[in-house]
Each structure stands twice: as C-alpha cells, then as structure tokens.
PAZAPA-4460 file (N, C-alpha, C; in steps of 0.05 Angstrom, whole numbers, plus 32768, in hexadecimal, padded with zeros to 4 digits):
% residues 296
    n_x    n_y    n_z   ca_x   ca_y   ca_z    c_x    c_y    c_z   seq   type   mol
   80C5   7A4A   7CA7   80C6   7A47   7CC4   80AC   7A3C   7CCF     1      X     A
   8096   7A48   7CC4   807B   7A40   7CCD   8076   7A22   7CC7     2      X     A
   807F   7A19   7CAF   807B   79FD   7CA8   808A   79EA   7CBB     3      X     A
   80A2   79F3   7CC4   80B1   79E3   7CD7   80A3   79E0   7CF1     4      X     A
   8097   79F6   7CFB   8088   79F5   7D14   8070   79E2   7D12     5      X     A
   8062   79E4   7CFB   804A   79D3   7CF7   8053   79B6   7CF7     6      X     A
   806A   79B0   7CE9   8074   7995   7CE8   807B   798B   7D04     7      X     A
   8088   799C   7D14   808F   7994   7D2F   8077   798E   7D40     8      X     A
   8062   799F   7D3E   804A   799A   7D4D   803C   7980   7D45     9      X     A
   803D   797A   7D2B   8031   7961   7D22   8040   7949   7D2D    10      X     A
   805B   794B   7D2D   806B   7935   7D38   8066   7931   7D55    11      X     A
   8064   7947   7D64   805E   7945   7D81   8043   7938   7D86    12      X     A
   8030   793E   7D75   8015   7933   7D78   8015   7915   7D75    13      X     A
   8028   790B   7D65   8029   78EE   7D60   8038   78DF   7D75    14      X     A
   8046   78ED   7D87   8055   78DF   7D9C   8042   78D5   7DB2    15      X     A
   8048   78BE   7DBF   8038   78B5   7DD5   803A   78C8   7DEC    16      X     A
   8026   78C8   7DFE   8025   78DB   7E14   803E   78D8   7E26    17      X     A
   8047   78BF   7E2A   805F   78BB   7E3B   8077   78CA   7E31    18      X     A
   8079   78CB   7E16   8091   78D8   7E0A   8090   78F6   7E0F    19      X     A
   8078   7902   7E13   8076   791E   7E18   8078   7926   7E35    20      X     A
   8079   7912   7E47   8079   7917   7E64   8094   7924   7E6C    21      X     A
   8092   7936   7E80   80AA   7942   7E8B   80B9   792D   7E9B    22      X     A
   80D4   7930   7E9C   80E3   791C   7EAC   80DC   791F   7ECA    23      X     A
   80DA   7908   7ED7   80D5   7908   7EF4   80EF   790E   7F02    24      X     A
   80EF   7923   7F13   8107   7929   7F22   8111   7912   7F33    25      X     A
   812B   7910   7F37   8136   78FB   7F47   812F   78FD   7F64    26      X     A
   8131   7915   7F6F   812A   791B   7F8B   8117   7933   7F8B    27      X     A
   8101   7930   7F99   80EC   7945   7F99   80E6   794D   7FB6    28      X     A
   80EA   7967   7FBC   80E2   7971   7FD6   80C4   7974   7FD7    29      X     A
   80B8   796B   7FED   809B   796B   7FEF   8090   7988   7FEF    30      X     A
   809E   7999   7FFC   8096   79B5   7FFD   80AD   79C6   7FF3    31      X     A
   80A8   79DA   7FE3   80BD   79EB   7FD8   80CA   79FB   7FEF    32      X     A
   80BA   7A04   8002   80C5   7A12   8019   80C6   79FE   8031    33      X     A
   80C8   7A08   8049   80C8   79F7   8061   80AF   79E6   8062    34      X     A
   80B2   79CD   806B   809A   79BC   806F   808A   79C6   8087    35      X     A
   8070   79C1   8088   8061   79C9   809F   806D   79BF   80B9    36      X     A
   806E   79D0   80CD   8079   79C9   80E8   8096   79C1   80E7    37      X     A
   80A5   79CA   80D3   80C2   79C4   80D1   80D1   79D0   80E9    38      X     A
   80E4   79C0   80F3   80F3   79C9   810A   810F   79D3   8103    39      X     A
   8114   79D4   80E9   812F   79DD   80DF   8130   79DA   80C1    40      X     A
   8148   79DB   80B7   814C   79D9   809A   8162   79C5   8093    41      X     A
   8164   79B0   80A3   8177   799B   809E   816A   7985   808D    42      X     A
   8179   7972   8082   816B   795D   8073   8156   794E   8082    43      X     A
   8159   794C   809D   8145   793F   80AD   812A   794E   80AE    44      X     A
   812B   7968   80A7   8113   7979   80A8   8106   797B   808D    45      X     A
   8112   796F   8078   8108   7973   805D   80FF   7958   8051    46      X     A
   80E5   7953   8052   80DB   793A   8046   80DD   793B   8027    47      X     A
   80E4   7924   801C   80E8   7922   7FFF   80DD   7908   7FF3    48      X     A
   80DB   7908   7FD9   80D6   78EF   7FCA   80EE   78EB   7FB7    49      X     A
   80F7   78D2   7FB7   810C   78CA   7FA4   8100   78B7   7F8F    50      X     A
   8102   78BE   7F76   80F4   78AF   7F61   8105   7897   7F57    51      X     A
   80F8   7881   7F51   8105   786A   7F44   80F3   7864   7F2C    52      X     A
   80FE   7866   7F14   80ED   7865   7EFC   80EF   784A   7EEE    53      X     A
   80D9   7842   7EE1   80D9   782A   7ED1   80EC   782D   7EB9    54      X     A
   80F4   7817   7EAE   8104   7818   7E95   80F4   7825   7E7F    55      X     A
   8102   7832   7E6D   80F5   7840   7E57   80E3   782D   7E48    56      X     A
   80CB   7837   7E43   80B8   7827   7E33   80A7   7813   7E43    57      X     A
   80AC   7812   7E5E   809E   77FE   7E6E   808A   780A   7E82    58      X     A
   8089   7825   7E84   8079   7832   7E98   805B   782D   7E92    59      X     A
   804C   7827   7EA7   8030   7822   7EA5   801F   783B   7EAB    60      X     A
   802C   7850   7EB5   801E   7868   7EBD   8016   7868   7EDB    61      X     A
   801A   7852   7EE8   8014   7850   7F05   802C   785A   7F15    62      X     A
   8027   7862   7F2D   803C   786B   7F40   8036   7860   7F5B    63      X     A
   804B   785B   7F6B   8049   7852   7F87   805D   7861   7F98    64      X     A
   8054   786B   7FAE   8066   7877   7FC2   806D   7862   7FD7    65      X     A
   8087   785F   7FDC   8091   784B   7FEF   8099   7858   8009    66      X     A
   808E   784D   801F   8094   7858   803A   80A5   7843   8049    67      X     A
   80BF   7848   804D   80CF   7835   805C   80C6   7835   807A    68      X     A
   80CC   781F   8087   80C6   781D   80A3   80DE   7827   80B4    69      X     A
   80DC   7821   80CE   80F2   7829   80E0   80E6   7834   80FA    70      X     A
   80CE   782B   8101   80C2   7833   811B   80BD   7851   811E    71      X     A
   80BB   785F   8108   80B8   787C   8108   80D0   788A   8114    72      X     A
   80E7   787C   8115   80FF   7887   8121   8117   7888   810D    73      X     A
   8116   7877   80F9   8129   7877   80E4   811C   786C   80CB    74      X     A
   8129   786E   80B4   811E   7864   809B   812F   784D   8091    75      X     A
   8124   7835   8091   8133   781D   8089   8139   781D   806B    76      X     A
   8152   781D   8065   815A   781F   8048   8150   7808   8038    77      X     A
   8150   77EF   8043   8147   77D8   8033   8129   77D8   802E    78      X     A
   811B   77EA   803B   80FE   77EC   8036   80F7   7805   8026    79      X     A
   810B   7811   8019   8107   7828   8009   810F   7823   7FEC    80      X     A
   8128   7825   7FE5   8131   7822   7FCA   812C   7807   7FBE    81      X     A
   8132   77F0   7FCB   812C   77D6   7FBF   810F   77D2   7FB7    82      X     A
   80FB   77D8   7FC9   80DF   77D5   7FC0   80D8   77E8   7FA9    83      X     A
   80E4   7800   7FA9   80DF   7813   7F93   80E9   7807   7F79    84      X     A
   8100   77FA   7F7A   810B   77ED   7F62   80FA   77D6   7F59    85      X     A
   80F0   77C7   7F6C   80DD   77B1   7F65   80C5   77BC   7F57    86      X     A
   80B9   77D2   7F60   80A2   77DE   7F54   80A9   77E9   7F38    87      X     A
   80C0   77F5   7F36   80C8   7800   7F1B   80CB   77E9   7F07    88      X     A
   80D3   77D2   7F11   80D5   77BB   7EFF   80BA   77B1   7EF5    89      X     A
   80A5   77BA   7F02   808A   77B3   7EF9   807E   77C9   7EE7    90      X     A
   808E   77DD   7EE1   8084   77F3   7ED0   8078   780A   7EE0    91      X     A
   807B   7809   7EFB   806F   781D   7F0D   8084   7832   7F14    92      X     A
   807D   784B   7F12   808F   7861   7F1B   808D   7862   7F39    93      X     A
   80A4   785E   7F46   80A5   785C   7F63   80B2   7874   7F6F    94      X     A
   80A9   787B   7F87   80B5   7892   7F96   80BA   7889   7FB3    95      X     A
   80D2   788C   7FBC   80D8   7885   7FD8   80D5   789E   7FE9    96      X     A
   80C3   789C   7FFD   80BD   78B3   800E   80D0   78B5   8025    97      X     A
   80DE   78CB   8027   80EE   78D1   803F   80DC   78E4   8050    98      X     A
   80D0   78D8   8065   80BE   78E7   8076   80CC   78EF   8090    99      X     A
   80C2   7902   809E   80CE   790C   80B7   80C9   78F7   80CD   100      X     A
   80DC   78F5   80DF   80DB   78DF   80F3   80E1   78EA   810F   101      X     A
   80DB   78D9   8123   80E1   78DF   813F   8100   78DB   8143   102      X     A
   810B   78E8   8158   80FC   78F8   816D   80F6   7915   8165   103      X     A
   80FE   791D   814D   80FA   7939   8145   80DD   793E   813C   104      X     A
   80D1   792A   8130   80B5   792D   8126   80A3   7916   812E   105      X     A
   808A   791C   8130   8076   7909   8137   805D   790E   8126   106      X     A
   8046   7902   812D   802D   790A   8122   8027   7926   812C   107      X     A
   8020   7939   811B   8013   7939   8102   8027   793C   80EA   108      X     A
   8040   7944   80F0   8053   7949   80DA   8056   7931   80C7   109      X     A
   8058   7919   80D3   805C   7901   80C2   8044   78FD   80B0   110      X     A
   802C   7901   80BA   8014   78FE   80AA   8014   7913   8094   111      X     A
   801C   792B   809A   801E   7940   8085   8030   7938   806E   112      X     A
   8046   792A   8075   8059   7922   8060   804D   790F   804C   113      X     A
   803F   78FA   8057   8034   78E6   8044   801D   78F1   8034   114      X     A
   800D   7903   8041   7FF7   790F   8032   8002   7921   801B   115      X     A
   8017   7930   8021   8023   7941   800D   802F   7931   7FF7   116      X     A
   803C   791B   7FFE   8048   790A   7FE9   8033   7900   7FD5   117      X     A
   801D   78F7   7FE0   8007   78ED   7FCE   7FFD   7904   7FBD   118      X     A
   7FF9   791B   7FC8   7FEF   7932   7FB9   8003   793A   7FA3   119      X     A
   801C   793B   7FAB   8031   7944   7F98   8033   7933   7F7F   120      X     A
   8033   7918   7F83   8034   7906   7F6C   801B   7909   7F5B   121      X     A
   8004   790A   7F68   7FEB   790C   7F58   7FEA   7927   7F49   122      X     A
   7FF3   793D   7F56   7FF2   7957   7F49   8004   7957   7F30   123      X     A
   801A   7949   7F32   802D   7948   7F1B   8029   7931   7F08   124      X     A
   8013   7922   7F0C   800F   790A   7EFC   800F   7910   7EDE   125      X     A
   8001   7923   7ED5   8000   7929   7EB8   801B   7930   7EAD   126      X     A
   802A   7941   7EBC   8044   794A   7EB3   8058   7933   7EB2   127      X     A
   8055   7920   7EC4   8068   7909   7EC6   805E   78F0   7EB7   128      X     A
   8048   78F2   7EA8   803E   78DB   7E99   8032   78C6   7EAA   129      X     A
   8025   78CE   7EC1   8019   78BB   7ED3   7FFB   78BD   7ED2   130      X     A
   7FEE   78A8   7EDB   7FD1   78A8   7EDD   7FC9   78B1   7EFA   131      X     A
   7FBB   78C7   7EFD   7FB5   78D1   7F18   7FA2   78BF   7F27   132      X     A
   7F96   78AB   7F1A   7F85   7898   7F28   7F93   787D   7F2D   133      X     A
   7FAD   787D   7F29   7FBD   7864   7F2F   7FD6   786C   7F3E   134      X     A
   7FD1   7878   7F56   7FE7   7880   7F67   7FE4   7871   7F82   135      X     A
   7FF5   785F   7F87   7FF3   784E   7F9F   8008   7854   7FB4   136      X     A
   8007   7845   7FC9   801B   7848   7FDF   8022   782D   7FEA   137      X     A
   803C   782A   7FF2   8046   7811   7FFE   8056   7819   8016   138      X     A
   8052   7809   802C   8061   780F   8044   8068   77F6   8054   139      X     A
   807E   77F8   8062   8089   77E1   8071   808A   77E9   808F   140      X     A
   807F   77D7   80A0   8080   77DA   80BD   8074   77F5   80C5   141      X     A
   8083   7808   80D2   8078   7822   80D8   8071   7831   80BF   142      X     A
   8080   782C   80A9   8079   7838   8090   805F   782C   8085   143      X     A
   8058   7814   808E   803E   7808   8088   8028   7816   8096   144      X     A
   802E   781F   80AF   801A   782F   80BD   8016   784A   80AF   145      X     A
   802C   7855   80A5   8029   786F   8097   801A   786B   807D   146      X     A
   801F   7855   806F   8010   784F   8056   7FF2   784A   805C   147      X     A
   7FED   783C   8072   7FD1   7838   807B   7FC4   7852   8083   148      X     A
   7FD4   7864   808F   7FCA   787E   8096   7FC1   788D   807D   149      X     A
   7FD2   788B   8068   7FCB   7898   804F   7FB1   788C   8043   150      X     A
   7FAE   7872   8047   7F96   7865   803B   7F7D   786A   804A   151      X     A
   7F7F   7872   8064   7F67   7874   8074   7F62   7891   807F   152      X     A
   7F76   78A2   807D   7F74   78BD   8089   7F7A   78D2   8073   153      X     A
   7F70   78CE   805B   7F74   78E0   8045   7F5E   78F4   8043   154      X     A
   7F62   7908   8032   7F4C   791B   802C   7F4D   7922   800E   155      X     A
   7F38   7930   8006   7F36   7937   7FE9   7F44   7950   7FE1   156      X     A
   7F53   795C   7FF4   7F61   7975   7FEF   7F51   798D   7FF7   157      X     A
   7F5F   79A4   7FF9   7F52   79BD   8001   7F4E   79CE   7FE8   158      X     A
   7F35   79D0   7FDE   7F30   79DE   7FC4   7F37   79FB   7FC5   159      X     A
   7F39   7A07   7FDC   7F3F   7A24   7FDD   7F5C   7A2A   7FE5   160      X     A
   7F6D   7A15   7FE7   7F89   7A1A   7FEE   7F97   7A2A   7FD9   161      X     A
   7FA9   7A3B   7FE2   7FBA   7A4B   7FCF   7FCF   7A3A   7FC1   162      X     A
   7FD4   7A22   7FCD   7FE8   7A0F   7FC1   7FD8   79FB   7FB1   163      X     A
   7FDC   79FA   7F96   7FCC   79E8   7F85   7FD0   79CA   7F8D   164      X     A
   7FE7   79C3   7F98   7FEC   79A8   7F9F   7FD9   79A0   7FB6   165      X     A
   7FD4   79B2   7FC8   7FC3   79AC   7FDF   7FA5   79AA   7FD7   166      X     A
   7F9F   79B0   7FBE   7F83   79AD   7FB5   7F7D   7991   7FAB   167      X     A
   7F92   7980   7FA9   7F90   7966   7F9D   7F8B   7951   7FB3   168      X     A
   7F7D   793C   7FAC   7F77   7926   7FBE   7F91   7917   7FC7   169      X     A
   7F91   790F   7FE0   7FA8   78FF   7FEA   7FA1   78E1   7FEC   170      X     A
   7F8B   78D9   7FE1   7F82   78BD   7FE3   7F93   78AB   7FD1   171      X     A
   7F9F   7896   7FDC   7FAD   7882   7FCB   7F98   7872   7FBC   172      X     A
   7F9F   7867   7FA5   7F8E   7856   7F96   7F92   7839   7F9C   173      X     A
   7FA7   7833   7FAB   7FAE   7818   7FB4   7FC2   781A   7FCB   174      X     A
   7FC1   7807   7FDE   7FD3   7808   7FF4   7FDF   77EC   7FF9   175      X     A
   7FF9   77EB   7FFB   8007   77D2   8001   8015   77D5   801C   176      X     A
   800C   77C4   802F   8015   77C6   804B   8025   77AD   8052   177      X     A
   803F   77B0   8056   8050   7799   8059   8059   7798   8077   178      X     A
   8052   7782   8084   8055   777E   80A1   8050   7799   80B0   179      X     A
   8038   77A5   80AC   8034   77C0   80B6   802D   77C2   80D3   180      X     A
   8035   77D7   80E0   8029   77E0   80F9   800E   77ED   80F0   181      X     A
   7FF9   77E5   80FE   7FDE   77F0   80F7   7FD2   77FE   810F   182      X     A
   7FD3   77F2   8126   7FC5   77FD   813D   7FD8   780C   8150   183      X     A
   7FCC   781D   8160   7FDA   782A   8176   7FD0   7820   8191   184      X     A
   7FBE   780C   8190   7FB4   7800   81A9   7FCA   77EF   81B6   185      X     A
   7FCE   77F3   81CF   7FE4   77E6   81DD   7FE4   77C7   81DA   186      X     A
   7FCD   77BB   81D7   7FCC   779E   81D8   7FDB   7791   81C0   187      X     A
   7FDD   779F   81A9   7FEC   7792   8194   7FFB   77A6   8181   188      X     A
   8001   77BE   818C   8010   77D1   817C   802E   77CB   817D   189      X     A
   803D   77DA   816E   805B   77DA   8172   8060   77F3   8182   190      X     A
   8069   77F0   819B   806A   7807   81AE   807E   781C   81A4   191      X     A
   8094   7814   8198   80A7   7828   818F   809B   783A   817A   192      X     A
   808C   782F   8167   807F   783F   8153   806A   7852   8160   193      X     A
   805B   7847   8173   8046   7856   8180   8053   786E   818F   194      X     A
   8068   786A   819E   8074   7880   81AD   807F   7895   819A   195      X     A
   808D   788C   8185   8099   789F   8173   8084   78AF   8163   196      X     A
   806D   78A3   815E   8059   78B1   814F   8047   78C3   8160   197      X     A
   803D   78B9   8177   8029   78C8   8186   8031   78CC   81A4   198      X     A
   8049   78C4   81AB   8053   78CA   81C6   804E   78B4   81DA   199      X     A
   805A   78B7   81F2   8059   78A3   8207   803E   78A3   8215   200      X     A
   8030   78BA   8215   8016   78BB   8224   8002   78C9   8212   201      X     A
   7FFB   78BC   81FC   7FE7   78C8   81E9   7FCB   78C8   81F5   202      X     A
   7FBC   78DC   81EC   7FA0   78DD   81F3   7F91   78C5   81E7   203      X     A
   7F7D   78BA   81F5   7F6E   78A4   81E9   7F63   78A9   81CE   204      X     A
   7F5B   78C2   81C8   7F50   78C9   81AE   7F66   78C6   8198   205      X     A
   7F7F   78CD   819F   7F95   78CA   818C   7F9B   78AD   8187   206      X     A
   7F9B   789C   819C   7F9F   787F   8198   7F8A   7874   8185   207      X     A
   7F71   787C   818A   7F5C   7873   8178   7F5F   787C   815C   208      X     A
   7F66   7896   8158   7F69   78A1   813D   7F80   7894   812E   209      X     A
   7F95   788C   813B   7FAC   7880   812E   7FAC   7862   812E   210      X     A
   7F96   7856   8139   7F92   7839   8136   7F82   7835   811C   211      X     A
   7F90   7830   8107   7F85   7833   80EC   7F71   781E   80E4   212      X     A
   7F70   7808   80F3   7F5B   77F4   80EE   7F40   7800   80F4   213      X     A
   7F3F   7816   8103   7F25   7823   8109   7F1E   7838   80F5   214      X     A
   7F30   783E   80E2   7F2C   7854   80CF   7F24   784A   80B3   215      X     A
   7F23   7830   80AF   7F1C   7824   8095   7EFE   7829   8090   216      X     A
   7EF8   7831   8077   7EDC   7834   806F   7EDA   782D   8051   217      X     A
   7EC3   7831   8046   7EBE   7829   802A   7ECF   7838   8016   218      X     A
   7EDA   784F   801E   7EEB   785E   800C   7F09   7857   800E   219      X     A
   7F10   7845   8020   7F2B   783C   8022   7F33   782D   8008   220      X     A
   7F4A   7832   7FFD   7F52   7825   7FE3   7F58   7808   7FE7   221      X     A
   7F59   77F9   7FD1   7F61   77DC   7FD3   7F7B   77D9   7FE1   222      X     A
   7F7D   77C4   7FF1   7F95   77C0   8002   7FA1   77A4   7FFF   223      X     A
   7FBB   77A3   8000   7FCA   778A   7FFF   7FDB   7789   8018   224      X     A
   7FDA   7774   8027   7FE9   7772   8040   7FFA   7759   8041   225      X     A
   8011   775B   804E   8023   7744   8052   802C   7744   806F   226      X     A
   802C   772D   807C   8036   772A   8097   803E   770E   809C   227      X     A
   804B   7709   80B3   8051   76ED   80BB   8043   76E8   80D6   228      X     A
   803A   76D0   80DA   802A   76C9   80F2   803B   76CC   810B   229      X     A
   8055   76C8   8109   8065   76C9   8122   8078   76E1   8122   230      X     A
   8070   76F7   8114   8080   770F   8115   8086   7717   8132   231      X     A
   809F   7719   813A   80A6   771E   8156   80A5   773B   815D   232      X     A
   80A1   774D   814A   80A3   776A   8150   8087   7778   814D   233      X     A
   807A   7773   8136   8060   777E   8131   804D   7767   812E   234      X     A
   803B   7763   8142   8029   774C   8141   8018   774B   8128   235      X     A
   8014   7733   811E   8005   772F   8106   7FE8   7739   8109   236      X     A
   7FDF   773C   8121   7FC4   7746   8126   7FC0   7762   8119   237      X     A
   7FD6   7771   8117   7FD4   778B   8109   7FC9   7788   80ED   238      X     A
   7FD5   7776   80DE   7FCC   7771   80C2   7FB0   7764   80C2   239      X     A
   7FAB   7751   80D4   7F92   7743   80D4   7F7B   7756   80DA   240      X     A
   7F7F   7768   80EE   7F69   777B   80F5   7F64   778E   80DE   241      X     A
   7F79   7797   80D0   7F75   77A9   80BA   7F67   779B   80A2   242      X     A
   7F6F   7783   809D   7F62   7774   8087   7F45   776E   808E   243      X     A
   7F3F   7768   80A7   7F23   7763   80AF   7F13   777D   80AC   244      X     A
   7F1F   7794   80B3   7F11   77AD   80B0   7F0B   77B3   8093   245      X     A
   7F1E   77AC   8081   7F19   77B0   8065   7F02   779E   805B   246      X     A
   7F03   7784   8063   7EEE   7771   805B   7ED3   777B   8065   247      X     A
   7ED2   7785   807E   7EB8   778E   8089   7EAE   77A6   8079   248      X     A
   7EC0   77B7   8070   7EB8   77CF   8061   7EB5   77CA   8043   249      X     A
   7EB8   77B1   803B   7EB6   77A9   801F   7ECC   77B7   800E   250      X     A
   7EE3   77BA   801A   7EFB   77C5   800C   7F0A   77AD   8001   251      X     A
   7F11   77AC   7FE7   7F21   7796   7FDC   7F3B   7793   7FEC   252      X     A
   7F40   777B   7FF6   7F58   7777   8006   7F64   775B   8001   253      X     A
   7F7E   775A   8001   7F8C   7740   7FFD   7FA1   773F   8013   254      X     A
   7FA0   7729   8023   7FB2   7726   803A   7FC2   770C   8036   255      X     A
   7FDD   770F   8039   7FEF   76F8   8037   7FFD   76F6   8053   256      X     A
   7FF5   76E1   8062   8001   76DD   807C   8011   76C3   807B   257      X     A
   802B   76C5   807D   803D   76AD   807C   8041   76A3   8099   258      X     A
   8045   7689   809B   8046   767D   80B5   805E   7686   80C6   259      X     A
   8076   7688   80B9   808E   768F   80C8   809D   76A6   80BA   260      X     A
   80AA   76B6   80CA   80BB   76CA   80BE   80C2   76E0   80D3   261      X     A
   80D8   76ED   80D0   80E0   7703   80E2   80D1   771C   80DB   262      X     A
   80D8   7732   80E8   80CE   774C   80E0   80E3   775A   80CF   263      X     A
   80DA   776B   80BE   80EC   777D   80AF   80FB   7770   8098   264      X     A
   80EE   775D   808A   80FC   774E   8075   80FB   775B   805A   265      X     A
   80EE   7772   8057   80EE   7780   803E   80E3   776F   8027   266      X     A
   80F2   776D   8012   80EA   775C   7FFB   80EE   773F   8000   267      X     A
   80F9   7738   8017   80FD   771C   8020   810F   770C   800E   268      X     A
   8122   7719   8002   8135   770A   7FF1   8145   76F7   8003   269      X     A
   8147   76DE   7FFA   8155   76CA   800A   8143   76BA   801C   270      X     A
   812A   76C1   801D   8116   76B1   802D   8106   76A0   8019   271      X     A
   8106   7686   801D   80FA   7674   800A   80DC   7679   8006   272      X     A
   80CE   767E   801C   80B1   7681   801A   80A9   769F   8019   273      X     A
   80B4   76AF   802C   80AD   76CB   802D   80B3   76DA   8013   274      X     A
   80C7   76D0   8005   80CF   76DE   7FEC   80BA   76DD   7FD6   275      X     A
   80A4   76CE   7FDC   808E   76CD   7FC8   807C   76E5   7FC9   276      X     A
   807D   76F5   7FDF   806A   770B   7FE1   806D   7720   7FCB   277      X     A
   8084   7727   7FC2   8085   773B   7FAC   8077   7731   7F93   278      X     A
   8079   7717   7F8D   806B   770D   7F75   804D   770E   7F79   279      X     A
   8044   7708   7F91   8027   770B   7F96   801E   7728   7F94   280      X     A
   802F   773A   7F9D   8029   7757   7F9B   8028   775F   7F7E   281      X     A
   803B   7755   7F6E   803B   775C   7F51   8021   7754   7F44   282      X     A
   8017   773C   7F4A   7FFE   7732   7F3F   7FE7   7744   7F47   283      X     A
   7FE7   774C   7F61   7FD2   775E   7F6B   7FD3   7779   7F5C   284      X     A
   7FEB   7783   7F58   7FEE   779D   7F49   7FE5   779A   7F2C   285      X     A
   7FEA   7783   7F20   7FE0   777E   7F05   7FC2   777E   7F04   286      X     A
   7FB5   7773   7F18   7F98   7772   7F1A   7F8D   778E   7F1B   287      X     A
   7F9B   77A0   7F28   7F92   77BC   7F2B   7F9B   77CD   7F13   288      X     A
   7FA9   77C1   7F00   7FB3   77CF   7EE8   7FC8   77E3   7EEF   289      X     A
   7FD6   77DF   7F06   7FED   77EF   7F0C   8006   77E5   7EFE   290      X     A
   8008   77CB   7EFD   801F   77BD   7EF0   8016   77AF   7ED7   291      X     A
   8027   77AE   7EC3   8021   77A1   7EAA   8021   7783   7EAF   292      X     A
   800F   7775   7EA2   800F   7758   7EA3   8027   774D   7E95   293      X     A
   8032   7736   7E9E   804A   772B   7E91   8044   7723   7E74   294      X     A
   8057   7726   7E63   8054   771E   7E47   8053   7700   7E45   295      X     A
   8040   76F6   7E34   803E   76D9   7E31   8050   76CF   7E1B   296      X     A
***
C-alpha cells in the first residue's frame, strides 16, 4: 500500500501545475452570505461571476473580468458572454460580472461588487491555475466606467479583515475600456449613467471622485481604449481625457479611435472597420503576456 502511495505522489509531482488546479466553478457568488448593503435575497441582490474557460491545453494563466454596459440600469448581454468567449479563445480565463444596478443599487454597492470580484479571482488564483499578477478587467460603456473605477479606485486589501478574500489587492493588472463612460462632469458625461450611479443631485465631491480621468496616477495599470469619434451616446472625449491622463501619469496606454460608428457595438461583428478592434486588443494582450502569441 505504501509503495502505491509513493508512486501516486511521484506521478502527481510530474504533472503540470494546470493539471493540478481545481475546476473553476461555472457561477460564483461574490459573497457567501448577503452582499454588503443588500436590499433583499433575489437574483438582483446577489452579484456573481460566470466563468468562460479556454479550451483544454490553451490556458495562459491570465484572467479577465468582463463588465457589461447598460447605463448602470441593465446588463447588456452582447457585452458579457461574447467578449468572454473572445478572451477564452486567446487562452484567457474570463469571468462575466453580474453587478448590482439601479434603481435598486447605486454607488457604493456597485463599486463594492467590482472590488470584490477582483479580490475573489486573485484569492483563488493558485487553486484555479491562474497567475495572481495577470488579472485584468474589461468593460463596455457604463461597464467601462466600472472597469476604469477598478483601475483607479483600488486598494491593497485590509490586512486585519476576518475575511481572507478582503485581505487581497483589488488592483487590476490591465484594463480594457471599450467606448467607456469616464467622467461624471455634465459637459461630456452620459447623464443616464451618472444619475443611476450617483443620483440626480450629487455633491460636487462625488462628481469629482467618480470622474475617473481625475483619478489616474502612476499606479494605474496599463490601459487599452476603443471609441468612435462620432459616438452619439458617450462622447469620445471620455476616452480621450482618460488616455491623456494615462499619458500624463506615464501609464502605458493604447487608444483606438475610429472615425465613424454607433454606440454599443460590442465586438463589432459585421462592421468592416470597427470589427478590427478585437484583433488590436489581442495583440495588446499578447504584449502583456496575457494571451499567447499566434503560432507561426
């Protein structure tokens, strides 16, 4: 019996780390009990992550959390699962974030959800065969604001928390902001997102705090942005101001602004020019070693 155990241990030692990783759950509740400031126990009150995994043998160890848009009032389906599948095709373990939304929830609950999602994936990185230093975030429209919030309003965790997940950093290692809402300043915000996040009459200090172009600093992770110059819903100035803030703070940034295009195009399938942005994003992710380089 002893010789069998020794043989088994030797065989396990020869397996690659990925083969020893625990399976990633399909749907993960961010908190085991009620979420902070929960108003009930319905699905709308329970933020979750839904995992989309790379094909067997293709995982790079990187992970990305995807934040769908919807003006902080709904979650756009085409900005959740399809982008996660795109990322999984690059060898990245993707997680679609179902975060709490208005009119039931506003800031701070929404911020708590994205912070917890980042901590949860990083806390479980070793168990799930992931690299804790390659956990990024992607967001679309208002989800882009949420992703930018994660990139600029993170913390290193609470070392004295009784919850081990809360001791972990919430900082993303990369941020992809696709036609994002960035500012809460009236001159070029998306008013629906602003009202749903911080209310109709927010204090000036809250407007400033949630105008994320003002929150960029040298610790902001590398950022990739996509927008169109004539976006009729979220002005391109949102992306331009954030990219300028990154450049000023010496944060690596890549901005793709296309001349024409609507708002809310997701992966832009069927658009002759806009459909190039996922390929550009894939190259950027390869540069960061999130995605594997294509085989020659």
